[in-house]
GUMARVO-423935 format. One record per residue (C-alpha): chain; x, y, z; residue number from 0; residue in one letter. Coordinates in Angstrom, 3 decimals, always signed. Example, Ala and Ser with C-alpha at 12.3 -4.5 7.8 and 13.67 -1.06 7.14 Angstrom:
<semars>
<semar><ch>A</ch><c1>+12.300</c1><c2>-4.500</c2><c3>+7.800</c3><i>0</i><aa>A</aa></semar>
<semar><ch>A</ch><c1>+13.670</c1><c2>-1.060</c2><c3>+7.140</c3><i>1</i><aa>S</aa></semar>
</semars>
This chain:
<semars>
<semar><ch>A</ch><c1>+171.402</c1><c2>-23.677</c2><c3>-61.891</c3><i>0</i><aa>M</aa></semar>
<semar><ch>A</ch><c1>+171.392</c1><c2>-20.227</c2><c3>-63.247</c3><i>1</i><aa>T</aa></semar>
<semar><ch>A</ch><c1>+172.275</c1><c2>-18.593</c2><c3>-66.191</c3><i>2</i><aa>S</aa></semar>
<semar><ch>A</ch><c1>+172.733</c1><c2>-15.197</c2><c3>-67.112</c3><i>3</i><aa>K</aa></semar>
<semar><ch>A</ch><c1>+170.002</c1><c2>-13.068</c2><c3>-68.710</c3><i>4</i><aa>V</aa></semar>
<semar><ch>A</ch><c1>+170.817</c1><c2>-10.825</c2><c3>-71.685</c3><i>5</i><aa>D</aa></semar>
<semar><ch>A</ch><c1>+170.769</c1><c2>-7.136</c2><c3>-70.553</c3><i>6</i><aa>P</aa></semar>
<semar><ch>A</ch><c1>+169.531</c1><c2>-6.026</c2><c3>-73.877</c3><i>7</i><aa>D</aa></semar>
<semar><ch>A</ch><c1>+166.765</c1><c2>-8.365</c2><c3>-73.791</c3><i>8</i><aa>L</aa></semar>
<semar><ch>A</ch><c1>+165.980</c1><c2>-6.750</c2><c3>-70.508</c3><i>9</i><aa>I</aa></semar>
<semar><ch>A</ch><c1>+165.918</c1><c2>-3.149</c2><c3>-71.735</c3><i>10</i><aa>R</aa></semar>
<semar><ch>A</ch><c1>+163.607</c1><c2>-4.066</c2><c3>-74.638</c3><i>11</i><aa>E</aa></semar>
<semar><ch>A</ch><c1>+161.269</c1><c2>-5.418</c2><c3>-72.186</c3><i>12</i><aa>L</aa></semar>
<semar><ch>A</ch><c1>+161.349</c1><c2>-2.344</c2><c3>-70.563</c3><i>13</i><aa>A</aa></semar>
<semar><ch>A</ch><c1>+161.022</c1><c2>-0.263</c2><c3>-73.221</c3><i>14</i><aa>A</aa></semar>
<semar><ch>A</ch><c1>+157.924</c1><c2>-2.079</c2><c3>-74.225</c3><i>15</i><aa>L</aa></semar>
<semar><ch>A</ch><c1>+156.537</c1><c2>-1.855</c2><c3>-70.705</c3><i>16</i><aa>L</aa></semar>
<semar><ch>A</ch><c1>+156.872</c1><c2>+2.259</c2><c3>-70.950</c3><i>17</i><aa>N</aa></semar>
<semar><ch>A</ch><c1>+156.033</c1><c2>+2.784</c2><c3>-74.397</c3><i>18</i><aa>E</aa></semar>
<semar><ch>A</ch><c1>+152.571</c1><c2>+0.763</c2><c3>-73.634</c3><i>19</i><aa>N</aa></semar>
<semar><ch>A</ch><c1>+151.736</c1><c2>+1.907</c2><c3>-70.468</c3><i>20</i><aa>D</aa></semar>
<semar><ch>A</ch><c1>+152.035</c1><c2>-1.656</c2><c3>-68.815</c3><i>21</i><aa>L</aa></semar>
<semar><ch>A</ch><c1>+152.470</c1><c2>-2.130</c2><c3>-65.437</c3><i>22</i><aa>T</aa></semar>
<semar><ch>A</ch><c1>+154.345</c1><c2>-5.650</c2><c3>-66.282</c3><i>23</i><aa>E</aa></semar>
<semar><ch>A</ch><c1>+155.597</c1><c2>-7.878</c2><c3>-69.090</c3><i>24</i><aa>I</aa></semar>
<semar><ch>A</ch><c1>+157.222</c1><c2>-11.514</c2><c3>-69.093</c3><i>25</i><aa>E</aa></semar>
<semar><ch>A</ch><c1>+158.906</c1><c2>-13.703</c2><c3>-71.684</c3><i>26</i><aa>W</aa></semar>
<semar><ch>A</ch><c1>+159.825</c1><c2>-17.188</c2><c3>-71.577</c3><i>27</i><aa>S</aa></semar>
<semar><ch>A</ch><c1>+161.319</c1><c2>-19.277</c2><c3>-73.883</c3><i>28</i><aa>E</aa></semar>
<semar><ch>A</ch><c1>+161.872</c1><c2>-22.956</c2><c3>-72.905</c3><i>29</i><aa>G</aa></semar>
<semar><ch>A</ch><c1>+162.849</c1><c2>-23.189</c2><c3>-69.263</c3><i>30</i><aa>D</aa></semar>
<semar><ch>A</ch><c1>+163.675</c1><c2>-19.660</c2><c3>-68.983</c3><i>31</i><aa>H</aa></semar>
<semar><ch>A</ch><c1>+161.638</c1><c2>-16.957</c2><c3>-68.283</c3><i>32</i><aa>S</aa></semar>
<semar><ch>A</ch><c1>+162.258</c1><c2>-13.039</c2><c3>-67.702</c3><i>33</i><aa>V</aa></semar>
<semar><ch>A</ch><c1>+159.447</c1><c2>-10.872</c2><c3>-65.923</c3><i>34</i><aa>R</aa></semar>
<semar><ch>A</ch><c1>+159.622</c1><c2>-7.377</c2><c3>-65.666</c3><i>35</i><aa>V</aa></semar>
<semar><ch>A</ch><c1>+157.473</c1><c2>-5.518</c2><c3>-63.411</c3><i>36</i><aa>V</aa></semar>
<semar><ch>A</ch><c1>+156.767</c1><c2>-1.535</c2><c3>-62.808</c3><i>37</i><aa>R</aa></semar>
<semar><ch>A</ch><c1>+155.410</c1><c2>-0.532</c2><c3>-59.484</c3><i>38</i><aa>S</aa></semar>
<semar><ch>A</ch><c1>+154.842</c1><c2>+3.482</c2><c3>-58.508</c3><i>39</i><aa>P</aa></semar>
<semar><ch>A</ch><c1>+158.185</c1><c2>+2.880</c2><c3>-56.737</c3><i>40</i><aa>A</aa></semar>
<semar><ch>A</ch><c1>+160.764</c1><c2>+1.529</c2><c3>-58.951</c3><i>41</i><aa>A</aa></semar>
<semar><ch>A</ch><c1>+161.041</c1><c2>-1.329</c2><c3>-61.758</c3><i>42</i><aa>T</aa></semar>
<semar><ch>A</ch><c1>+161.947</c1><c2>-5.002</c2><c3>-60.777</c3><i>43</i><aa>H</aa></semar>
<semar><ch>A</ch><c1>+163.294</c1><c2>-7.252</c2><c3>-62.891</c3><i>44</i><aa>F</aa></semar>
<semar><ch>A</ch><c1>+162.362</c1><c2>-11.098</c2><c3>-62.026</c3><i>45</i><aa>V</aa></semar>
<semar><ch>A</ch><c1>+164.021</c1><c2>-13.826</c2><c3>-63.416</c3><i>46</i><aa>T</aa></semar>
<semar><ch>A</ch><c1>+164.143</c1><c2>-17.629</c2><c3>-63.505</c3><i>47</i><aa>G</aa></semar>
<semar><ch>A</ch><c1>+162.213</c1><c2>-21.048</c2><c3>-64.626</c3><i>48</i><aa>H</aa></semar>
<semar><ch>A</ch><c1>+159.325</c1><c2>-20.498</c2><c3>-66.081</c3><i>49</i><aa>A</aa></semar>
<semar><ch>A</ch><c1>+156.499</c1><c2>-21.821</c2><c3>-63.799</c3><i>50</i><aa>A</aa></semar>
<semar><ch>A</ch><c1>+153.227</c1><c2>-22.757</c2><c3>-65.442</c3><i>51</i><aa>P</aa></semar>
<semar><ch>A</ch><c1>+150.867</c1><c2>-20.142</c2><c3>-65.375</c3><i>52</i><aa>M</aa></semar>
<semar><ch>A</ch><c1>+147.921</c1><c2>-20.665</c2><c3>-63.137</c3><i>53</i><aa>P</aa></semar>
<semar><ch>A</ch><c1>+144.303</c1><c2>-22.010</c2><c3>-64.846</c3><i>54</i><aa>S</aa></semar>
<semar><ch>A</ch><c1>+141.345</c1><c2>-19.832</c2><c3>-64.264</c3><i>55</i><aa>M</aa></semar>
<semar><ch>A</ch><c1>+139.947</c1><c2>-22.808</c2><c3>-62.406</c3><i>56</i><aa>A</aa></semar>
<semar><ch>A</ch><c1>+143.054</c1><c2>-22.159</c2><c3>-59.726</c3><i>57</i><aa>A</aa></semar>
<semar><ch>A</ch><c1>+141.976</c1><c2>-18.547</c2><c3>-59.467</c3><i>58</i><aa>L</aa></semar>
<semar><ch>A</ch><c1>+139.722</c1><c2>-18.144</c2><c3>-56.084</c3><i>59</i><aa>P</aa></semar>
<semar><ch>A</ch><c1>+136.161</c1><c2>-16.826</c2><c3>-57.132</c3><i>60</i><aa>P</aa></semar>
<semar><ch>A</ch><c1>+135.661</c1><c2>-13.360</c2><c3>-57.229</c3><i>61</i><aa>A</aa></semar>
<semar><ch>A</ch><c1>+134.146</c1><c2>-11.233</c2><c3>-54.049</c3><i>62</i><aa>P</aa></semar>
<semar><ch>A</ch><c1>+130.581</c1><c2>-10.971</c2><c3>-54.452</c3><i>63</i><aa>A</aa></semar>
<semar><ch>A</ch><c1>+128.850</c1><c2>-7.261</c2><c3>-54.787</c3><i>64</i><aa>P</aa></semar>
<semar><ch>A</ch><c1>+128.403</c1><c2>-5.755</c2><c3>-51.522</c3><i>65</i><aa>V</aa></semar>
<semar><ch>A</ch><c1>+124.231</c1><c2>-6.024</c2><c3>-51.030</c3><i>66</i><aa>A</aa></semar>
<semar><ch>A</ch><c1>+123.960</c1><c2>-2.567</c2><c3>-48.878</c3><i>67</i><aa>A</aa></semar>
<semar><ch>A</ch><c1>+124.976</c1><c2>-0.599</c2><c3>-51.917</c3><i>68</i><aa>E</aa></semar>
<semar><ch>A</ch><c1>+122.465</c1><c2>-1.964</c2><c3>-54.554</c3><i>69</i><aa>A</aa></semar>
<semar><ch>A</ch><c1>+119.629</c1><c2>+0.483</c2><c3>-52.871</c3><i>70</i><aa>P</aa></semar>
<semar><ch>A</ch><c1>+121.948</c1><c2>+3.735</c2><c3>-53.106</c3><i>71</i><aa>A</aa></semar>
<semar><ch>A</ch><c1>+122.194</c1><c2>+3.292</c2><c3>-56.311</c3><i>72</i><aa>V</aa></semar>
<semar><ch>A</ch><c1>+118.697</c1><c2>+4.037</c2><c3>-57.255</c3><i>73</i><aa>D</aa></semar>
<semar><ch>A</ch><c1>+117.921</c1><c2>+6.161</c2><c3>-53.838</c3><i>74</i><aa>H</aa></semar>
<semar><ch>A</ch><c1>+116.645</c1><c2>+9.587</c2><c3>-54.738</c3><i>75</i><aa>P</aa></semar>
<semar><ch>A</ch><c1>+118.741</c1><c2>+11.470</c2><c3>-53.026</c3><i>76</i><aa>G</aa></semar>
<semar><ch>A</ch><c1>+121.810</c1><c2>+9.940</c2><c3>-54.505</c3><i>77</i><aa>A</aa></semar>
<semar><ch>A</ch><c1>+125.006</c1><c2>+12.290</c2><c3>-55.013</c3><i>78</i><aa>V</aa></semar>
<semar><ch>A</ch><c1>+126.679</c1><c2>+10.879</c2><c3>-57.839</c3><i>79</i><aa>R</aa></semar>
<semar><ch>A</ch><c1>+130.513</c1><c2>+11.170</c2><c3>-58.787</c3><i>80</i><aa>S</aa></semar>
<semar><ch>A</ch><c1>+130.820</c1><c2>+13.251</c2><c3>-61.886</c3><i>81</i><aa>P</aa></semar>
<semar><ch>A</ch><c1>+133.889</c1><c2>+12.536</c2><c3>-62.904</c3><i>82</i><aa>M</aa></semar>
<semar><ch>A</ch><c1>+136.694</c1><c2>+10.011</c2><c3>-62.730</c3><i>83</i><aa>V</aa></semar>
<semar><ch>A</ch><c1>+139.137</c1><c2>+11.130</c2><c3>-59.428</c3><i>84</i><aa>G</aa></semar>
<semar><ch>A</ch><c1>+139.916</c1><c2>+10.676</c2><c3>-55.547</c3><i>85</i><aa>T</aa></semar>
<semar><ch>A</ch><c1>+137.643</c1><c2>+11.644</c2><c3>-53.406</c3><i>86</i><aa>A</aa></semar>
<semar><ch>A</ch><c1>+138.522</c1><c2>+13.840</c2><c3>-49.921</c3><i>87</i><aa>Y</aa></semar>
<semar><ch>A</ch><c1>+136.072</c1><c2>+14.259</c2><c3>-47.627</c3><i>88</i><aa>T</aa></semar>
<semar><ch>A</ch><c1>+138.149</c1><c2>+16.934</c2><c3>-46.311</c3><i>89</i><aa>A</aa></semar>
<semar><ch>A</ch><c1>+139.815</c1><c2>+20.918</c2><c3>-47.501</c3><i>90</i><aa>P</aa></semar>
<semar><ch>A</ch><c1>+142.970</c1><c2>+19.394</c2><c3>-46.435</c3><i>91</i><aa>E</aa></semar>
<semar><ch>A</ch><c1>+145.055</c1><c2>+16.796</c2><c3>-44.432</c3><i>92</i><aa>P</aa></semar>
<semar><ch>A</ch><c1>+143.658</c1><c2>+16.274</c2><c3>-40.692</c3><i>93</i><aa>G</aa></semar>
<semar><ch>A</ch><c1>+140.891</c1><c2>+19.072</c2><c3>-41.282</c3><i>94</i><aa>A</aa></semar>
<semar><ch>A</ch><c1>+137.421</c1><c2>+18.585</c2><c3>-40.095</c3><i>95</i><aa>K</aa></semar>
<semar><ch>A</ch><c1>+135.270</c1><c2>+16.779</c2><c3>-43.168</c3><i>96</i><aa>P</aa></semar>
<semar><ch>A</ch><c1>+132.943</c1><c2>+19.026</c2><c3>-45.104</c3><i>97</i><aa>F</aa></semar>
<semar><ch>A</ch><c1>+129.930</c1><c2>+16.661</c2><c3>-43.712</c3><i>98</i><aa>V</aa></semar>
<semar><ch>A</ch><c1>+129.068</c1><c2>+14.005</c2><c3>-41.706</c3><i>99</i><aa>Q</aa></semar>
<semar><ch>A</ch><c1>+126.328</c1><c2>+11.989</c2><c3>-41.254</c3><i>100</i><aa>I</aa></semar>
<semar><ch>A</ch><c1>+123.486</c1><c2>+13.676</c2><c3>-39.840</c3><i>101</i><aa>G</aa></semar>
<semar><ch>A</ch><c1>+124.337</c1><c2>+16.768</c2><c3>-41.008</c3><i>102</i><aa>D</aa></semar>
<semar><ch>A</ch><c1>+121.614</c1><c2>+18.970</c2><c3>-42.451</c3><i>103</i><aa>R</aa></semar>
<semar><ch>A</ch><c1>+123.228</c1><c2>+20.574</c2><c3>-46.062</c3><i>104</i><aa>V</aa></semar>
<semar><ch>A</ch><c1>+121.534</c1><c2>+23.296</c2><c3>-48.394</c3><i>105</i><aa>S</aa></semar>
<semar><ch>A</ch><c1>+121.654</c1><c2>+22.818</c2><c3>-52.035</c3><i>106</i><aa>A</aa></semar>
<semar><ch>A</ch><c1>+124.949</c1><c2>+23.806</c2><c3>-53.569</c3><i>107</i><aa>G</aa></semar>
<semar><ch>A</ch><c1>+126.911</c1><c2>+23.404</c2><c3>-50.418</c3><i>108</i><aa>Q</aa></semar>
<semar><ch>A</ch><c1>+129.917</c1><c2>+21.696</c2><c3>-50.990</c3><i>109</i><aa>T</aa></semar>
<semar><ch>A</ch><c1>+130.044</c1><c2>+17.849</c2><c3>-49.753</c3><i>110</i><aa>L</aa></semar>
<semar><ch>A</ch><c1>+133.440</c1><c2>+16.869</c2><c3>-50.786</c3><i>111</i><aa>L</aa></semar>
<semar><ch>A</ch><c1>+136.020</c1><c2>+17.475</c2><c3>-53.246</c3><i>112</i><aa>I</aa></semar>
<semar><ch>A</ch><c1>+137.907</c1><c2>+15.109</c2><c3>-56.330</c3><i>113</i><aa>I</aa></semar>
<semar><ch>A</ch><c1>+140.765</c1><c2>+15.536</c2><c3>-57.472</c3><i>114</i><aa>E</aa></semar>
<semar><ch>A</ch><c1>+140.861</c1><c2>+15.179</c2><c3>-61.075</c3><i>115</i><aa>A</aa></semar>
<semar><ch>A</ch><c1>+144.215</c1><c2>+15.934</c2><c3>-63.545</c3><i>116</i><aa>M</aa></semar>
<semar><ch>A</ch><c1>+145.779</c1><c2>+17.978</c2><c3>-60.481</c3><i>117</i><aa>K</aa></semar>
<semar><ch>A</ch><c1>+142.491</c1><c2>+19.834</c2><c3>-60.199</c3><i>118</i><aa>T</aa></semar>
<semar><ch>A</ch><c1>+140.485</c1><c2>+20.019</c2><c3>-57.037</c3><i>119</i><aa>M</aa></semar>
<semar><ch>A</ch><c1>+136.715</c1><c2>+19.912</c2><c3>-58.110</c3><i>120</i><aa>N</aa></semar>
<semar><ch>A</ch><c1>+134.212</c1><c2>+20.779</c2><c3>-55.080</c3><i>121</i><aa>P</aa></semar>
<semar><ch>A</ch><c1>+130.883</c1><c2>+18.519</c2><c3>-55.085</c3><i>122</i><aa>I</aa></semar>
<semar><ch>A</ch><c1>+127.954</c1><c2>+20.312</c2><c3>-54.329</c3><i>123</i><aa>P</aa></semar>
<semar><ch>A</ch><c1>+124.917</c1><c2>+19.208</c2><c3>-52.430</c3><i>124</i><aa>A</aa></semar>
<semar><ch>A</ch><c1>+122.382</c1><c2>+19.012</c2><c3>-55.736</c3><i>125</i><aa>T</aa></semar>
<semar><ch>A</ch><c1>+119.462</c1><c2>+19.339</c2><c3>-53.010</c3><i>126</i><aa>R</aa></semar>
<semar><ch>A</ch><c1>+119.034</c1><c2>+20.131</c2><c3>-49.321</c3><i>127</i><aa>A</aa></semar>
<semar><ch>A</ch><c1>+118.417</c1><c2>+17.780</c2><c3>-46.828</c3><i>128</i><aa>G</aa></semar>
<semar><ch>A</ch><c1>+120.552</c1><c2>+15.474</c2><c3>-44.180</c3><i>129</i><aa>V</aa></semar>
<semar><ch>A</ch><c1>+123.155</c1><c2>+13.701</c2><c3>-44.937</c3><i>130</i><aa>V</aa></semar>
<semar><ch>A</ch><c1>+122.293</c1><c2>+9.517</c2><c3>-44.183</c3><i>131</i><aa>R</aa></semar>
<semar><ch>A</ch><c1>+125.513</c1><c2>+8.178</c2><c3>-45.354</c3><i>132</i><aa>S</aa></semar>
<semar><ch>A</ch><c1>+128.772</c1><c2>+8.749</c2><c3>-47.026</c3><i>133</i><aa>I</aa></semar>
<semar><ch>A</ch><c1>+130.042</c1><c2>+5.615</c2><c3>-49.578</c3><i>134</i><aa>L</aa></semar>
<semar><ch>A</ch><c1>+133.562</c1><c2>+6.879</c2><c3>-49.833</c3><i>135</i><aa>T</aa></semar>
<semar><ch>A</ch><c1>+136.265</c1><c2>+7.257</c2><c3>-47.341</c3><i>136</i><aa>A</aa></semar>
<semar><ch>A</ch><c1>+138.507</c1><c2>+10.077</c2><c3>-47.855</c3><i>137</i><aa>D</aa></semar>
<semar><ch>A</ch><c1>+141.440</c1><c2>+9.659</c2><c3>-50.071</c3><i>138</i><aa>G</aa></semar>
<semar><ch>A</ch><c1>+139.945</c1><c2>+6.409</c2><c3>-52.436</c3><i>139</i><aa>T</aa></semar>
<semar><ch>A</ch><c1>+139.622</c1><c2>+6.718</c2><c3>-55.768</c3><i>140</i><aa>P</aa></semar>
<semar><ch>A</ch><c1>+135.886</c1><c2>+7.188</c2><c3>-57.540</c3><i>141</i><aa>V</aa></semar>
<semar><ch>A</ch><c1>+134.281</c1><c2>+6.318</c2><c3>-60.824</c3><i>142</i><aa>E</aa></semar>
<semar><ch>A</ch><c1>+131.925</c1><c2>+8.235</c2><c3>-62.930</c3><i>143</i><aa>Y</aa></semar>
<semar><ch>A</ch><c1>+128.651</c1><c2>+7.930</c2><c3>-61.537</c3><i>144</i><aa>G</aa></semar>
<semar><ch>A</ch><c1>+129.586</c1><c2>+6.349</c2><c3>-58.232</c3><i>145</i><aa>Q</aa></semar>
<semar><ch>A</ch><c1>+126.862</c1><c2>+6.850</c2><c3>-55.534</c3><i>146</i><aa>V</aa></semar>
<semar><ch>A</ch><c1>+129.221</c1><c2>+9.010</c2><c3>-53.018</c3><i>147</i><aa>L</aa></semar>
<semar><ch>A</ch><c1>+126.572</c1><c2>+10.108</c2><c3>-50.645</c3><i>148</i><aa>M</aa></semar>
<semar><ch>A</ch><c1>+122.642</c1><c2>+9.919</c2><c3>-49.539</c3><i>149</i><aa>I</aa></semar>
<semar><ch>A</ch><c1>+121.069</c1><c2>+12.919</c2><c3>-48.797</c3><i>150</i><aa>I</aa></semar>
<semar><ch>A</ch><c1>+117.346</c1><c2>+12.621</c2><c3>-47.735</c3><i>151</i><aa>E</aa></semar>
</semars>
């Protein structure tokens, strides 16, 4: 059994979604529900009968933290991200990376770039040494303080 959805309700939910910078909003009343989901490509409208939400016990457990990353946090040669953004290991797509594992670097040499607010920020080596590990992939988001590389 399908019932007609009020277009004004969908417009109202979509406006709330945009005003509050949400990616999803759901409204339900009785057996009916409307869910509006915004993805980067488009906004989708899903309607139907309300299904019960899964309990927290039914959700799969969160993945365990990676044990290999723990020693890198305290490493004296850890190169940390000074900002939130997207890390790039090469100056442009398809180009040779700034550094690779095993490369000898000097203090001040560019190791990678982080794009933040449409600005490319070079991340320099804080000390001379050899790149022992690269802990971020090209084009991946990074957080403030995240260890990007290890230089020994």
